[in-house]
DRENZATI-396116 format. One record per residue (C-alpha): y, z, x; residue number from 1; residue in three letters. Coordinates in steps of 0.2 Angstrom, whole numbers, plus 2048, in hexadecimal, padded with zeros to 3 digits. Each point is the difference from the previous one (the first is absolute). Example, Ala and Ser with C-alpha at 12.3 -4.5 7.8 and 13.67 -1.06 7.14 Angstrom:
REM DRENZATI-396116
PT     v     w     u   rogu   dofi
PT   7EA   827   83E      1    ALA
PT   811   7FD   806      2    SER
***
This chain:
REM DRENZATI-396116
PT     v     w     u   rogu   dofi
PT   800   800   800      1    MET
PT   811   7FB   806      2    ILE
PT   80F   80C   7FC      3    THR
PT   811   7F9   801      4    SER
PT   80C   80A   80B      5    THR
PT   810   7F8   7F9      6    ARG
PT   805   80E   7F4      7    PRO
PT   7FF   80C   80F      8    ARG
PT   80B   7F5   80B      9    VAL
PT   80C   7FE   7F2     10    GLU
PT   801   813   7FD     11    TYR
PT   803   803   813     12    LEU
PT   80E   7F2   800     13    ALA
PT   808   807   7F1     14    SER
PT   800   812   807     15    THR
PT   808   7FA   811     16    PHE
PT   80D   7F6   7F6     17    ALA
PT   804   810   7F6     18    ALA
PT   802   80A   810     19    LEU
PT   80C   7F3   807     20    ALA
PT   80A   7FE   7F0     21    LEU
PT   801   813   7FE     22    ALA
PT   808   801   811     23    ALA
PT   80B   7F1   7FF     24    SER
PT   807   805   7EF     25    SER
PT   806   811   805     26    ALA
PT   812   7FC   803     27    SER
PT   808   80A   80E     28    TYR
PT   80F   802   7F4     29    ALA
PT   7F5   80B   7F5     30    ALA
PT   807   812   7FD     31    GLU
PT   7F2   809   809     32    ASP
PT   7F6   7FC   810     33    LEU
PT   7EE   804   7FD     34    LYS
PT   7F6   805   80F     35    ILE
PT   7EE   802   7FE     36    GLY
PT   7F8   80E   80B     37    MET
PT   7ED   7FF   802     38    ILE
PT   7FB   810   808     39    LEU
PT   7F1   80C   801     40    PRO
PT   807   80F   7F6     41    MET
PT   7EF   807   7FC     42    THR
PT   7EF   800   80A     43    GLY
PT   7FD   803   813     44    PRO
PT   810   7F7   805     45    PHE
PT   80C   808   7F4     46    ALA
PT   80A   808   80E     47    SER
PT   804   7EE   806     48    TYR
PT   808   7FB   7EF     49    GLY
PT   809   810   7FE     50    GLN
PT   808   800   812     51    GLN
PT   805   7ED   7FE     52    ILE
PT   808   804   7EF     53    LEU
PT   809   80F   807     54    ASN
PT   808   7F5   80D     55    GLY
PT   805   7F3   7F3     56    VAL
PT   807   80D   7F4     57    HIS
PT   80A   808   80F     58    LEU
PT   808   7EF   804     59    TYR
PT   805   7FE   7EE     60    LEU
PT   807   811   7FF     61    SER
PT   80B   7FD   810     62    GLU
PT   805   7EE   7FC     63    HIS
PT   800   7FF   7ED     64    GLY
PT   7F5   7F7   7F3     65    ASP
PT   80B   7F1   7FF     66    THR
PT   801   7F1   80C     67    VAL
PT   80B   7F1   7FE     68    GLU
PT   804   805   7EE     69    GLY
PT   7ED   802   7FC     70    ARG
PT   7F9   810   7FB     71    LYS
PT   7EF   803   809     72    VAL
PT   7F2   805   7F5     73    GLN
PT   7EF   805   808     74    LEU
PT   7F0   7FD   7F7     75    ILE
PT   7F2   80A   808     76    ILE
PT   7EE   7FB   7FE     77    LYS
PT   7F2   80B   807     78    ASP
PT   7F2   7F6   809     79    ASP
PT   7F6   80F   804     80    THR
PT   7FD   7FB   812     81    GLY
PT   7F3   7F4   806     82    VAL
PT   7FE   7F7   7F0     83    ALA
PT   806   7ED   802     84    PRO
PT   7FC   7FB   7EE     85    GLU
PT   80B   80E   7FA     86    ILE
PT   80E   7FB   80C     87    SER
PT   7FF   7EE   7FB     88    LYS
PT   800   804   7ED     89    ARG
PT   80F   80B   803     90    ALA
PT   809   7F2   809     91    ALA
PT   7FC   7F4   7F2     92    GLN
PT   807   80C   7F3     93    GLU
PT   810   803   80A     94    LEU
PT   803   7ED   802     95    ILE
PT   7FC   7FA   7EF     96    VAL
PT   803   80E   7F4     97    LYS
PT   80D   80B   809     98    ASP
PT   809   7F1   808     99    LYS
PT   802   809   810    100    ALA
PT   809   7F6   80D    101    GLU
PT   7FA   809   810    102    ILE
PT   7EF   808   804    103    LEU
PT   800   80F   80C    104    ALA
PT   7F5   80E   806    105    GLY
PT   7EE   7FC   805    106    PHE
PT   7F9   810   808    107    GLY
PT   7F0   7F8   807    108    VAL
PT   7FB   7EF   806    109    THR
PT   7F3   7FB   7F2    110    PRO
PT   80F   802   7F3    111    SER
PT   80B   7F5   80A    112    ALA
PT   7F3   7F3   803    113    PHE
PT   7FC   7FF   7ED    114    ALA
PT   812   7FE   7FB    115    VAL
PT   806   7F4   80D    116    ALA
PT   7F9   7F0   7F8    117    PRO
PT   80A   804   7F0    118    LEU
PT   810   803   80A    119    SER
PT   7FD   7EE   807    120    ALA
PT   7FC   7F8   7F0    121    GLN
PT   80F   808   7F7    122    ALA
PT   80B   7FF   80F    123    LYS
PT   805   812   7FE    124    ILE
PT   805   80B   80E    125    PRO
PT   7F4   80D   806    126    MET
PT   806   80F   80A    127    VAL
PT   7F1   808   809    128    VAL
PT   804   812   804    129    MET
PT   7F0   805   808    130    ASN
PT   7F0   7F5   800    131    ALA
PT   7FE   7FD   813    132    ALA
PT   7F3   7F2   803    133    THR
PT   809   7F4   80B    134    SER
PT   7FC   7F1   7F5    135    SER
PT   809   807   7F0    136    VAL
PT   810   7F6   803    137    THR
PT   7F5   7F0   802    138    GLU
PT   7F9   801   7EE    139    LYS
PT   810   7FB   7F8    140    SER
PT   811   7F8   806    141    PRO
PT   809   80D   7F5    142    TYR
PT   7F9   80F   809    143    VAL
PT   80B   80B   80B    144    VAL
PT   7FA   810   808    145    ARG
PT   80B   810   804    146    THR
PT   7F1   80B   806    147    SER
PT   7F6   7FB   80F    148    MET
PT   7F0   7F6   805    149    SER
PT   7F1   808   809    150    MET
PT   801   7F5   80F    151    PRO
PT   812   805   802    152    GLN
PT   7FC   812   802    153    THR
PT   7EF   7FF   809    154    SER
PT   805   7F5   80E    155    ALA
PT   80C   80C   807    156    PRO
PT   7F3   80E   7FF    157    MET
PT   7F4   7F5   80B    158    ALA
PT   80E   7FC   80D    159    THR
PT   805   812   801    160    TRP
PT   7EE   807   802    161    ALA
PT   7FC   7F3   80E    162    ALA
PT   811   805   809    163    LYS
PT   7FB   813   7FF    164    GLU
PT   7EF   7FD   808    165    GLY
PT   7F5   800   7F1    166    ILE
PT   7F1   7F5   805    167    THR
PT   7F3   802   7F3    168    LYS
PT   803   801   7ED    169    VAL
PT   7F5   801   7F0    170    TYR
PT   808   7F8   7F1    171    THR
PT   7FE   806   7EE    172    LEU
PT   809   7F8   7F2    173    VAL
PT   7FF   7FF   7ED    174    ALA
PT   7F6   7F1   7FA    175    ASP
PT   80D   7F5   7F7    176    TYR
PT   80E   7F4   805    177    GLY
PT   80C   80C   809    178    PRO
PT   7F2   809   80A    179    GLY
PT   7F9   7EF   805    180    HIS
PT   812   7FB   806    181    ASP
PT   802   810   80A    182    ALA
PT   7EF   7FF   808    183    GLU
PT   802   7EE   805    184    LYS
PT   811   801   807    185    GLN
PT   7FD   811   80A    186    PHE
PT   7F0   7F9   807    187    VAL
PT   809   7EF   805    188    LYS
PT   80F   809   808    189    THR
PT   7F6   80E   808    190    PHE
PT   7F2   7F5   808    191    THR
PT   80D   7F4   807    192    GLU
PT   808   80F   808    193    ALA
PT   7F0   804   809    194    GLY
PT   7F9   80D   7F4    195    GLY
PT   7EE   801   7F9    196    GLU
PT   7FB   802   7EE    197    ILE
PT   7F0   80C   801    198    VAL
PT   7FD   7FF   7ED    199    GLY
PT   806   7FA   7F0    200    GLU
PT   7FD   806   7EE    201    VAL
PT   807   7FC   7EF    202    ARG
PT   800   80D   7F2    203    VAL
PT   800   7FF   7ED    204    PRO
PT   812   7FF   7F9    205    LEU
PT   7FD   80E   7F4    206    GLN
PT   7F8   811   803    207    ASN
PT   7F8   7FD   811    208    PRO
PT   7F5   80D   808    209    ASP
PT   807   801   812    210    TYR
PT   7F2   80B   807    211    ALA
PT   7F4   7F3   806    212    PRO
PT   80D   7F5   807    213    PHE
PT   808   80E   809    214    LEU
PT   7EF   804   808    215    GLN
PT   7FF   7EE   806    216    ARG
PT   811   801   808    217    ILE
PT   7FB   811   808    218    LYS
PT   7F0   7F8   807    219    ASP
PT   80A   7F1   808    220    SER
PT   80B   80C   80A    221    LYS
PT   810   7F5   7FE    222    PRO
PT   811   805   808    223    ASN
PT   808   7FE   7EE    224    ALA
PT   7FC   7FA   7EF    225    VAL
PT   80C   7F4   7F7    226    PHE
PT   800   800   7EE    227    LEU
PT   808   7FA   7F0    228    PHE
PT   7FC   809   7F0    229    VAL
PT   80B   800   7F0    230    PRO
PT   80D   80E   7FF    231    ALA
PT   7FA   80F   7F6    232    GLY
PT   7F1   80A   7FE    233    GLU
PT   7F6   7F5   80C    234    GLN
PT   80C   805   80E    235    SER
PT   7FD   812   7FD    236    VAL
PT   7ED   7FE   800    237    ALA
PT   800   7F6   810    238    PHE
PT   80A   80C   80A    239    LEU
PT   7F7   80F   7FA    240    LYS
PT   7EF   7F8   804    241    GLY
PT   806   7FB   811    242    PHE
PT   804   812   804    243    GLU
PT   7F0   807   7F9    244    GLN
PT   7F5   7F3   809    245    ARG
PT   808   806   810    246    GLY
PT   808   7EF   805    247    LEU
PT   811   808   804    248    ARG
PT   7F7   80D   80C    249    ASP
PT   7F8   7F1   808    250    MET
PT   811   7F9   804    251    GLY
PT   7FF   7F1   7F5    252    VAL
PT   811   7FB   7FB    253    LYS
PT   805   7FA   7EE    254    ILE
PT   80A   7F0   801    255    ILE
PT   804   7F8   7EF    256    SER
PT   80C   7F7   7F5    257    THR
PT   80C   80C   7F7    258    GLY
PT   7F7   801   7F0    259    ASP
PT   7F5   80D   807    260    LEU
PT   80E   80D   802    261    THR
PT   80B   7FA   7F1    262    ASP
PT   80D   80E   7FB    263    GLU
PT   7F8   800   7EF    264    ASP
PT   7F0   808   807    265    VAL
PT   806   807   811    266    LEU
PT   802   812   7F9    267    ASP
PT   7EE   7FF   7F9    268    ALA
PT   7F9   7FB   811    269    THR
PT   805   811   808    270    GLY
PT   800   801   812    271    GLU
PT   7F1   7F4   802    272    THR
PT   80D   7F2   801    273    ALA
PT   80A   807   80E    274    ILE
PT   7FF   7F4   80F    275    GLY
PT   7FB   7F1   7F6    276    ALA
PT   809   7F0   807    277    ILE
PT   805   7F3   7F3    278    THR
PT   80A   7F0   7FF    279    SER
PT   80B   7FD   7F1    280    PHE
PT   810   7FA   7FA    281    HIS
PT   807   810   7F7    282    TYR
PT   800   813   803    283    SER
PT   809   80D   7F7    284    GLU
PT   805   806   811    285    ALA
PT   808   7F0   805    286    HIS
PT   811   805   808    287    ASP
PT   80E   7F6   7F8    288    SER
PT   80F   803   7F5    289    THR
PT   7F8   7F4   7F2    290    LYS
PT   7F0   809   800    291    ASN
PT   808   811   800    292    LYS
PT   80A   7FB   7F0    293    ALA
PT   7F0   7F9   7F9    294    TYR
PT   7F5   80F   802    295    THR
PT   80D   80C   7FA    296    GLU
PT   803   7F5   7F0    297    ALA
PT   7ED   7FF   7FE    298    TYR
PT   7FD   813   801    299    TYR
PT   80E   803   7F4    300    LYS
PT   7F8   7F4   7F3    301    ALA
PT   7EE   804   804    302    TYR
PT   7FF   812   807    303    PRO
PT   7ED   801   7FF    304    SER
PT   7FD   7F0   80A    305    LYS
PT   803   7FA   811    306    ARG
PT   808   7EF   803    307    PRO
PT   7F3   7F3   808    308    ASN
PT   7FE   7EE   804    309    PHE
PT   7FC   7FB   7EE    310    LEU
PT   810   808   7F9    311    SER
PT   80A   7F7   80E    312    VAL
PT   7F7   7EF   7FC    313    ALA
PT   805   803   7ED    314    GLY
PT   812   804   805    315    TYR
PT   802   7F1   80C    316    ASP
PT   7F7   7F5   7F3    317    GLY
PT   80E   804   7F3    318    MET
PT   80D   7FD   80E    319    HIS
PT   7F9   7EF   803    320    LEU
PT   800   7FC   7ED    321    ILE
PT   812   806   7FE    322    TYR
PT   806   7F6   810    323    SER
PT   7F7   7F0   7FB    324    ALA
PT   808   801   7EE    325    LEU
PT   811   803   808    326    LYS
PT   7FE   7F0   809    327    LYS
PT   7FA   7F6   7F1    328    THR
PT   80C   807   7F4    329    GLY
PT   7F3   808   7F6    330    GLY
PT   7F4   7F1   800    331    ASP
PT   7EE   807   802    332    ALA
PT   7F7   7EF   7FF    333    SER
PT   7F3   7FE   80E    334    GLY
PT   807   7F3   80B    335    ASP
PT   812   807   801    336    LYS
PT   7FA   812   801    337    PHE
PT   7F4   7FD   80F    338    ILE
PT   80D   7F5   808    339    SER
PT   80C   80E   800    340    ALA
PT   7F3   80D   806    341    ALA
PT   7FB   7F5   80F    342    LYS
PT   808   806   810    343    GLY
PT   808   810   7F8    344    MET
PT   803   80E   80B    345    GLU
PT   806   812   7FD    346    TRP
PT   7FF   812   807    347    GLU
PT   7F2   80A   7F7    348    SER
PT   7FB   812   802    349    PRO
PT   7F2   7FA   80B    350    ARG
PT   80C   7F6   80B    351    GLY
PT   806   7EE   801    352    PRO
PT   7F6   7F4   7F6    353    ILE
PT   801   7EE   7FB    354    SER
PT   7F6   7F3   7F6    355    ILE
PT   7F8   7F2   80B    356    ASP
PT   807   7F0   7F8    357    PRO
PT   7EF   7F7   805    358    GLU
PT   7F4   80C   7F9    359    THR
PT   80A   80A   7F4    360    ARG
PT   7F8   810   808    361    ASP
PT   809   80F   807    362    ILE
PT   806   802   812    363    VAL
PT   802   812   806    364    GLN
PT   7FF   80D   80D    365    ASN
PT   7EF   807   803    366    ILE
PT   800   812   807    367    TYR
PT   7F2   809   809    368    ILE
PT   7FF   811   7F9    369    ARG
PT   7F8   811   804    370    LYS
PT   7FC   80D   7F3    371    VAL
PT   809   810   805    372    GLU
PT   806   810   7F8    373    LYS
PT   813   800   7FF    374    VAL
PT   808   810   7F9    375    ASP
PT   7F0   805   7F8    376    GLY
PT   7FD   7EF   7F8    377    LYS
PT   7F4   7F2   805    378    LEU
PT   80A   7F0   804    379    GLN
PT   7FC   7EF   808    380    ASN
PT   80B   801   80F    381    VAL
PT   805   7EF   807    382    GLU
PT   7FC   7FE   813    383    ILE
PT   801   7EE   803    384    ASP
PT   808   7F0   7F8    385    LEU
PT   7FB   7EE   7FE    386    ILE
PT   810   7F8   7F9    387    PRO
PT   802   7F2   7F3    388    LYS
PT   7ED   7FD   800    389    PHE
PT   7F9   7F1   7F5    390    LYS
PT   7EE   7FF   7FA    391    ASP
PT   7F7   7F9   80F    392    PRO
PT   7F3   7F7   7F6    393    SER
PT   80C   7F4   7F9    394    LYS
***
């Protein structure tokens, strides 16, 4: 029996046409500017969504909720974390039903990957405020990122480790896009500098049991373990397991991307985190006038939370949106918005940042940090700097 596929083809075509029509019919002269925020507000990555949203709201409280005569309206959709179909459905609703002109947020890579094709089809700007797999910006010409990429943070860690005389490293990363990126770039940069990888392991993204992996690391007797695990409970679990298994006593160093000692979980790690070396683009302890003002405003608005890299990405994402719309006179259409965003540069709480006009990805300082107790509080203290660093994989 032969079944015709024509109805399915026609359905897809009509869906894509509806997406494009919805985006193009939203006049920038409309009273409100609707920004659709797709974020994990529940589930294991809920802290990601909350911190990004905190940064967004802080920017709006400081700069007002109107830009170029258009009142900003946030429409928040919870995608629950690693649930691509939910993210995709949320984006479809935002574009077709809610008439959102900009999509923003994206706490994790699977969410960004699911939505990017819709951004391309509807020609709608998509401002990524976390999802860190390098190729995210390649999935749609309307994607621009204000967070980071994993190669951007892992390459400096490899260079620093080799310079400091670390010769043998065991790598442990979460088994999804950002983890693969971090592992690949670290191994490439470290081995090119003369280092040796004595073991590699990828662990489940959700609820990994680190005990068997830590034993493997212990048995291989490396100088250091390089890792990437998502910020949150997994950071606490790894650091406590590392200490309990006696790796610290063996002299094994922890070198990692900054997610491991994110301010959101740093207090919960306790002193097990002291001495961990990480490479990242933001620290609450960053010494600048801009960051001092940012952290003071953040604590005033959210006294029970600590400002972290996710909040800053949300804050800077809104800065990009406002600045682009000021250039376009309020026109949020994809081509004009992205053209305005390319090459943009400004001073962030993390330091000077810019948007690469070729890749639409962020260029920023990467800091080597060491966890220390400062005035009774654990902080990521900056000890080295790689200025204006691009994603080296692009």
